[in-house]
C-alpha positions in Angstrom: 30.5 -20.6 10.5 28.6 -21.3 7.3 26.1 -18.6 7.8 25.2 -16.9 4.6 25.8 -13.3 4.1 22.7 -11.0 4.7 22.3 -10.3 0.9 21.9 -14.0 0.2 19.5 -14.9 3.0 15.9 -15.4 2.2 13.1 -13.3 3.9 11.4 -16.6 4.7 14.3 -17.5 7.1 13.6 -14.4 9.1 9.9 -15.0 9.3 9.3 -11.2 9.4 6.4 -11.4 6.9 3.2 -9.4 7.6 -0.1 -11.2 7.7 -2.9 -9.7 5.5 -4.4 -8.3 8.7 -1.3 -6.5 9.8 -0.7 -5.1 6.3 -4.4 -4.0 6.1 -3.9 -2.3 9.5 -0.8 -0.4 8.4 -2.7 0.6 5.1 -5.5 2.1 7.0 -3.2 4.1 9.3 -1.4 5.5 6.2 -4.7 6.2 4.7 -5.9 8.2 7.7 -2.5 10.1 7.8 -2.6 11.0 4.2 -6.4 12.2 4.7 -5.1 14.5 7.4 -2.3 15.9 5.2 -4.8 16.4 2.4 -7.1 18.3 4.6 -4.3 20.5 5.9 -3.3 21.8 2.5 -3.8 25.4 1.6 -5.5 26.6 -1.5 -2.6 28.1 -3.5 -1.3 26.6 -6.8 1.6 25.0 -5.2 -0.7 23.1 -2.8 -2.8 22.0 -5.8 0.2 19.9 -7.1 0.7 18.3 -3.8 -3.1 17.8 -3.4 -3.1 15.9 -6.7 -0.1 13.7 -5.7 -2.0 12.9 -2.3 -5.2 12.0 -4.0 -3.4 9.6 -6.4 -1.6 8.0 -3.2 -5.0 7.7 -1.4 -6.6 5.9 -4.5 -3.6 3.5 -4.5 -3.7 2.9 -0.8 -7.4 2.3 -0.8 -7.0 -0.1 -3.7 -4.4 -2.1 -1.9 -6.5 -2.2 1.2 -9.4 -3.4 -0.8 -7.3 -6.1 -2.4 -6.3 -7.3 1.0 -9.8 -7.7 2.2 -11.3 -8.9 -0.9 -8.5 -10.7 -2.9 -11.0 -12.3 -5.4 -11.9 -8.8 -6.6 -8.5 -8.0 -7.8 -8.1 -11.5 -9.4 -11.3 -11.1 -11.3 -10.1 -7.8 -12.7 -7.1 -9.3 -14.1 -8.4 -12.7 -15.2 -10.4 -11.4 -18.1 -7.1 -10.8 -20.0 -6.4 -14.4 -20.1 -9.7 -15.2 -22.2 
């Protein structure tokens, strides 16, 4: 009966962490869904604001996917600040 409350338990105990491959696959699926949403937008001014938000989201998703497949790329980008 000494089980910790849910808020105090570590994620490591649950072993529910994603592998890099699983995370990459989920990112690719999200990229595909976002591409479809972007392609389906109209041409009016209201759609332009959403289009810009989706473009930003796509850039972030693609960068995250790239970081998972090429982790040294993201490390090299930030290492120059240490010099």
